C-alpha positions in Angstrom: 310.9 151.6 19.1 312.1 150.3 15.7 308.9 148.0 15.7 306.7 150.9 16.4 308.2 153.2 13.7 307.9 150.4 11.1 304.3 149.7 11.9 303.4 153.4 12.0 305.0 154.0 8.7 303.1 151.1 7.1 299.9 152.2 8.6 300.3 155.8 7.5 300.7 154.5 3.8 297.5 152.4 4.1 295.5 155.3 5.5 292.7 153.3 7.2 294.0 152.7 10.7 295.5 154.7 13.6 297.8 153.4 16.3 297.5 154.6 19.9 301.1 155.3 21.1 302.0 155.1 24.8 304.3 157.7 26.2 307.2 155.2 26.2 306.9 154.6 22.5 305.2 151.2 22.7 302.0 150.3 20.9 299.0 150.6 23.2 295.7 148.9 22.7 294.2 149.4 19.2 291.7 147.8 16.8 294.0 144.8 16.2 291.0 142.4 16.2 290.8 142.3 12.4 293.5 139.8 11.3 293.1 141.0 7.7 294.2 144.6 8.6 297.3 143.3 10.4 298.1 141.0 7.6 297.8 143.9 5.0 300.1 146.1 7.2 302.7 143.4 7.8 302.7 142.3 4.1 304.0 145.8 3.1 307.0 145.8 5.4 310.6 144.7 4.5 311.4 141.0 5.4 313.7 142.1 8.2 310.9 143.9 10.1 308.5 141.1 9.4 310.9 138.5 10.9 311.3 140.6 14.0 307.5 141.0 14.4 307.1 137.2 14.8 308.1 137.6 18.5 305.2 140.1 19.2 302.7 137.4 19.9 301.8 133.8 19.1 299.0 135.0 16.8 301.4 137.2 14.8 303.9 134.4 14.6 301.2 132.1 13.3 300.0 134.7 10.8 303.5 135.4 9.4 304.2 131.6 9.2 301.2 131.0 7.1 301.9 130.1 3.4 299.1 132.5 2.3 300.8 135.4 4.0 304.2 134.4 2.6 302.8 134.4 -0.9 301.0 137.8 -0.3 304.3 139.4 0.9 306.1 138.0 -2.1 303.4 139.3 -4.5 303.4 142.8 -3.0 307.1 142.9 -3.5 306.7 142.0 -7.2 304.0 144.6 -7.6 306.2 147.3 -6.1 303.9 147.8 -3.1 306.7 146.7 -0.7 309.9 148.7 -0.8 312.6 147.4 -3.1 314.9 145.1 -1.0 317.2 143.7 -3.7 320.9 143.1 -2.8 323.9 142.3 -4.8 325.9 139.2 -3.6 329.4 139.8 -4.8 331.6 137.5 -2.8 331.3 133.9 -1.4 334.3 133.7 0.9 333.1 135.3 3.1 329.7 136.1 1.6 329.1 139.8 1.2 326.4 141.9 -0.3 325.4 145.5 -1.1 322.1 147.3 -1.7 322.4 147.5 -5.5 320.2 150.5 -5.9 322.2 152.5 -3.4 325.2 152.0 -5.7 324.1 155.0 -7.8 324.6 157.3 -4.9 328.3 156.3 -4.3 330.8 159.1 -4.6 333.8 156.7 -4.8 334.8 153.1 -3.9 335.3 153.9 -0.2 331.4 154.4 0.0 331.1 150.8 -1.3 332.9 149.5 1.8 330.6 151.3 4.1 327.5 150.0 2.3 328.8 146.4 2.5 327.1 143.8 4.7 328.8 140.5 5.6 326.3 137.6 5.6 326.0 134.7 7.9 326.9 131.6 6.0 325.3 128.3 7.0 328.0 125.9 8.3 326.6 122.4 7.7 329.6 120.4 6.3 332.9 119.5 8.1 335.8 121.8 7.2 333.2 123.9 5.4 335.2 127.2 5.4 338.2 125.6 3.7 336.2 124.1 0.7 335.6 125.9 -2.6 332.1 127.3 -2.9 330.3 128.3 -6.2 326.9 129.6 -7.0 324.5 127.3 -8.8 321.6 129.8 -9.1 319.2 132.2 -7.5 315.4 132.4 -7.5 312.8 134.1 -5.4 315.3 135.0 -2.6 316.8 131.5 -2.4 320.4 131.0 -3.4 321.7 127.5 -4.3 325.4 127.0 -4.0 327.7 124.0 -4.2 330.6 123.1 -1.9 333.6 121.4 -3.5 331.3 120.5 -6.4 329.4 117.6 -4.7 327.5 119.1 -1.7 324.5 121.4 -2.5 322.9 123.9 -0.1 319.7 126.0 -0.5 320.1 129.3 1.5 317.9 132.3 2.2 320.5 134.9 3.3 317.7 137.2 4.6 316.0 134.8 7.0 319.4 132.9 7.4 317.7 129.5 7.0 319.3 126.8 4.9 319.0 123.2 3.8 321.7 120.8 3.0 320.5 118.6 0.1 321.0 114.9 0.0 323.8 113.6 -2.0 323.1 112.9 -5.7 322.4 109.2 -6.7 325.4 109.4 -9.0 328.7 110.9 -8.1 329.4 114.4 -9.4 332.7 115.3 -7.8 335.2 116.5 -10.5 332.6 115.7 -13.2 330.4 118.7 -12.6 329.9 120.0 -16.2 326.8 122.3 -15.8 324.2 123.1 -13.2 321.2 125.4 -12.5 318.5 126.3 -10.0 315.0 127.6 -10.6 311.2 127.5 -9.9 308.7 125.1 -11.5 305.5 127.1 -11.4 303.4 124.4 -12.8 304.2 122.2 -9.8 304.9 125.0 -7.3 308.4 123.4 -6.7 312.0 124.5 -6.7 314.5 122.4 -8.6 318.3 121.9 -8.8 319.8 120.5 -12.0 323.3 119.0 -12.2 324.8 117.7 -15.5 327.9 115.5 -15.5 330.0 113.9 -18.2 332.9 111.5 -18.4 335.3 111.6 -21.2 333.8 109.8 -24.2 330.5 109.3 -22.4 327.0 110.8 -22.8 325.9 113.5 -20.4 324.0 112.4 -17.3 321.4 114.8 -15.8 320.1 114.7 -12.3 317.3 116.8 -10.9 316.4 117.6 -7.3 312.8 118.5 -6.3 312.4 120.4 -3.1 308.8 119.0 -2.4 310.0 115.4 -2.3 313.5 116.3 -1.1 314.9 113.7 -3.6 317.0 113.4 -6.7 316.1 111.6 -10.0 318.2 110.7 -13.0 316.7 111.8 -16.3 317.0 109.6 -19.5 318.6 112.4 -21.6 320.8 111.1 -24.4 321.4 114.4 -26.3 324.9 115.0 -27.4 325.1 118.4 -25.5 328.0 120.8 -25.4 327.1 123.0 -22.5 328.9 124.0 -19.3 328.8 126.3 -16.3 325.9 127.8 -14.6 322.4 128.0 -16.2 320.3 131.2 -15.8 316.6 130.9 -14.8 313.9 132.8 -16.7 310.4 131.9 -17.8 310.4 128.5 -16.1 313.5 127.4 -17.9 317.4 127.4 -17.4 319.5 128.8 -20.1 323.1 128.3 -21.3 325.2 129.9 -24.0 326.5 127.0 -25.9 327.9 125.9 -29.2 325.4 125.1 -31.9 326.8 121.6 -32.3 329.6 119.8 -30.5 332.9 119.9 -32.2 331.6 122.4 -34.9 333.6 125.6 -34.7 332.8 128.5 -32.4 329.3 129.2 -33.5 327.0 129.7 -30.5 323.4 129.8 -29.5 321.2 129.7 -26.4 319.9 126.3 -25.2 317.0 126.1 -22.6 315.8 123.4 -20.3 312.1 123.5 -19.2 311.9 122.6 -15.5 308.2 121.5 -15.6 308.6 119.3 -18.8 312.2 118.2 -17.8 313.5 118.5 -21.4 315.6 120.6 -23.5 314.0 123.0 -26.0 315.0 124.3 -29.4 317.8 126.8 -29.6 317.1 130.5 -28.9 318.8 132.6 -31.6 321.5 135.2 -30.8 321.3 138.8 -32.1 323.4 137.9 -35.1 325.4 135.0 -36.4 328.2 134.3 -34.0 330.5 132.1 -36.2 333.7 133.6 -34.5 332.5 132.9 -31.0 332.3 136.7 -30.2 329.8 136.4 -27.4 331.6 135.6 -24.3 328.8 135.0 -21.8 325.1 135.4 -20.8 323.1 136.4 -17.9 319.7 137.8 -16.9 319.3 141.6 -16.8 316.0 143.4 -16.1 314.2 140.1 -16.5 315.4 139.6 -20.0 318.0 137.2 -21.5 321.3 139.0 -21.9 324.4 138.2 -24.0 327.7 140.2 -23.9 331.2 140.2 -25.2 334.5 141.8 -24.0 336.8 144.3 -25.6 339.0 142.6 -28.1 342.0 144.0 -29.8 343.2 147.7 -29.9 340.0 149.0 -31.5 337.7 146.5 -29.9 334.0 147.2 -29.0 332.1 145.7 -26.0 328.4 145.3 -26.4 325.5 144.1 -24.2 322.3 142.9 -25.8 318.8 142.3 -24.1 316.1 140.1 -25.6 313.1 142.3 -24.8 310.6 139.7 -26.0 311.4 136.2 -24.9 312.3 133.8 -27.8 311.9 136.5 -30.5 315.2 137.2 -32.4 314.0 140.5 -33.6 313.5 141.8 -30.1 317.3 141.7 -29.3 318.3 145.2 -28.3 321.7 146.6 -27.9 321.6 148.5 -24.6 325.3 149.3 -24.2 328.1 149.7 -26.7 331.5 150.7 -25.3 334.4 151.4 -27.7 337.9 150.8 -26.3 339.1 154.1 -27.8 336.6 156.0 -25.6 337.5 154.3 -22.3 339.7 156.1 -19.9 343.3 154.7 -19.9 343.1 153.2 -16.4 340.2 151.0 -17.6 341.6 150.1 -21.1 342.2 146.4 -20.0 338.7 146.2 -18.7 337.1 142.8 -18.8 333.5 143.7 -17.8 331.0 141.0 -16.8 327.5 142.7 -16.4 325.7 141.9 -13.2 322.8 144.3 -13.2 321.5 147.6 -14.6 320.3 150.3 -12.1 317.2 152.4 -12.6 319.3 155.3 -13.7 320.8 153.2 -16.5 324.2 152.7 -14.9 325.7 149.2 -15.2 327.2 147.2 -12.3 329.8 144.8 -13.5 332.7 142.7 -12.5 336.1 143.7 -13.7 338.0 140.4 -13.8 341.5 141.7 -14.2 341.4 144.5 -11.7 339.3 142.5 -9.1 336.8 145.3 -8.6 333.0 145.7 -8.9 332.7 148.6 -11.4 329.9 151.1 -11.9 329.8 152.2 -15.5 327.7 155.2 -16.7 327.1 154.8 -20.5 325.8 158.4 -20.8 329.0 160.0 -19.4 331.3 157.1 -20.3 332.7 157.1 -16.8 333.7 154.3 -14.5 333.8 154.0 -10.7 335.4 151.2 -8.7 332.7 150.2 -6.1 334.6 147.7 -3.9 337.4 145.1 -4.1 336.2 141.6 -4.8 337.4 138.3 -3.5 339.3 136.0 -6.0 336.4 133.6 -6.0 334.0 136.1 -7.5 334.3 134.2 -10.8 332.1 131.7 -9.0 329.2 134.0 -9.8 327.9 137.4 -8.5 324.2 137.9 -8.6 321.3 140.1 -7.5 318.8 138.5 -5.0 315.6 139.7 -3.4 315.0 139.5 0.3 312.0 137.3 0.7 310.3 134.9 3.3 310.6 131.9 1.0 311.8 128.9 2.9 314.7 126.7 1.6 313.3 123.8 3.5 309.6 123.8 2.3 309.7 126.4 -0.6 306.8 128.4 0.9 306.4 129.1 4.6 308.8 130.7 7.0 310.7 128.1 9.0 310.0 128.2 12.8 
C-alpha cells in the first residue's frame, strides 16, 4: 500500500498519467510501456521509496540502477522537484540523525527525541564499535569518516552501502593533521585528502580517488599551518588557518582545488583578524561561513557568510548575538553553527551544555533540541539523502 500511495502521489503531480487501482490497493495493469514515463515518476520520489521500488520487477531494478537515472534523481533534488530530504547527523556513536527542516516545528527538546533516527553503521573493522570515529567530510549524500585516524570509510546512510578504503601508502596513525572529502566535477570523481606531519618535518599530503580506488602522495612542500577537517565548496576544500606559520594569531582561509590538486591563494576574512577572534568555519546555505564565540562579560558572537565566493566585499553578517541579551541559562553558550533553517533559525552545537540548540535571532530565544554524545566534536553535519554509491560514485549498488 505504501508503494501504491507514493506512486499515485508522484503521478498526480505530473498530471499526465493515471493508475488503475485494484480493489486490494495494488497497482493493476496500466500504460507502463513507456520507460521514460516510469523514469520521470520514480525520479521525483524520495530515495527511500525508490530503493523499495527496485523489488517491483527486474526492469525497474535495471532502470533505478542505471547511472543516467541516478544523476536525474540527483538533479531533480537539486532543482527542488523532489521533496527536500536533508538530514542532520549529530552523533557518531551511535550515529543519529534528525530531519533538520522539521526542527522549526519543535515545541521543546522532548520533540527532538521523537524526531530522532538511529542509523545503521557499517561494521567493517575488527572491534569497530570501541574505536574512535570522526567525520572527514560530506558530499552529495556520501559521508567519509575515519576510525581511530587510520582507517577511512565512505558511507551512504540512506542506502546503507559503504566502502572501506585501502590503507594509505604512508602511515597516518597519530599524525593525522588535517583531512577533507569532496567531489571533483572535472573528472567526475570523489576524493579524500589526508595531510600528516611529523615534528620538524614538512607536510605530506595523500589523496584517494574513488574511480581508481587508490591513493597517491602529492609532492607538496608548502610550509602549511592547517589542521582539522576541510569544508567542501566550489570544487575545493577549505580550512581556517594562520596567515603564516609561527606568526601570531592572524587568520585567513586556505583552499585546495581537488581537480588541480594544489593549494590556492588565501581567501580574505570579513576583517583583519590579528587577535585570532574567528574560532572556526563551516559551510552554510552553500556559502563559506566563519564564526566566533562569546568572549568576556560583554562579548558578542557573530556569524558571517561569503555570499559571492572569493569576494571579500560579499561577506555578510547574518547573526550577531550579544551576551547581554542572552537568557541567563545560556550565558555560557559556546555555539558552533551547523545549519540555518528556511525560517532563519540557527541550529548549533552548544559544546558546554552538550545539546543541539535552536536559536531564533528575531526573538532572541533558544531551545534545547536534543542531548548530544560526547563525540559530537568530531563534527555534526547536514547531508542529503541520495542514490550516490560509495563504491562507484554513481550507480546504486546491487
